[in-house]
N, C-alpha and C positions, 0 to 999 in steps of 0.2 A: 133820538136825541133832538131836543128843541133847536130850532134855527131862527135867527133874527136876520131878516133881509131888508136892505134899503133899496128902494127903487128910485133911481135918480136919472137926471138928464145931464149929459156932458156939457151942455150949454148953460146950466143953472148955477148962478152965483152962490146960492145957499148950499147947493150940493158940493161945490168946491170947498166951501168953508167947513162942511161936515167931514169931508174925506180924511183929514189927519186925525180927528177925534175918533172916527170910526175905526181907523187902523189901529190906534192905541187900544181901544176897547176890545177889538178882535183878539189881540195878543193877550190881554188880561183875562178875557173870558175863556180862551182856549186853555190857559194855564190853571185857572181857579174854579171853573164851573163846567158843567156838562151842557154847554151851549155854544153853538158855532154861529159865526156871522158870515153873511154873503151879501153880494150886491149885484144889481141888474141895471144895465143902462137901457132905458126905454127907447133910445134912438136905434138900438139894435134889436130890441124885443118889443116892438110897438103894441102888439096884441095884449100884453100884460096890463097896459094902462086901462084898456077897456074892460078886460076880464076882472080886474080888482077895483074898478071905479075910482081910479086915482085922479085927483083933481089938482094936486100941487106936488112940488118936489122939494126936498126929498121926502118920501113916504117910507115909514119903517113898519114892517109887519113881523109878528111872531107866528111861526108855524110849529105845530106840534103834531107828530105822526103824519107829516105830509099835508096837513090841513091848516089853512089860515085860522088862527084862533083869536087874534086881536091886532089892532093897530096901535103902535106905540106913539104917544103924544107928549111924553115927558121931556126932561132935559136932554140936550144933545151934546153932552160932553162926556168924555171917557170916565170921569170921576163923579158925575152927578148923582145925587141921592136917589132921584127917581129911576135912574138907570140901574142902580144897584137893586131896586125893587124888582125890576124886570128880570134881572139875572137870577132871581130866586125862583124860577119856574120849575 
């Protein structure tokens, strides 16, 4: 099952703004698609920042079969059009 992960920092203002949208999207996707969402706080998992070359927060990745397939750079709202494109993986 494909997974969409956000890598965030608990000190990041943009990450705090994304959190409620991401929660709504997670519920929608769980009910309507074969896609799950997860999140990782880099202040607890610092090695991930280096492993995935993260330069800013939040960063959203799509994983398929346990392998990172792409970075998501579209709208960051639960009902955004570009988000719906990503849901159709």
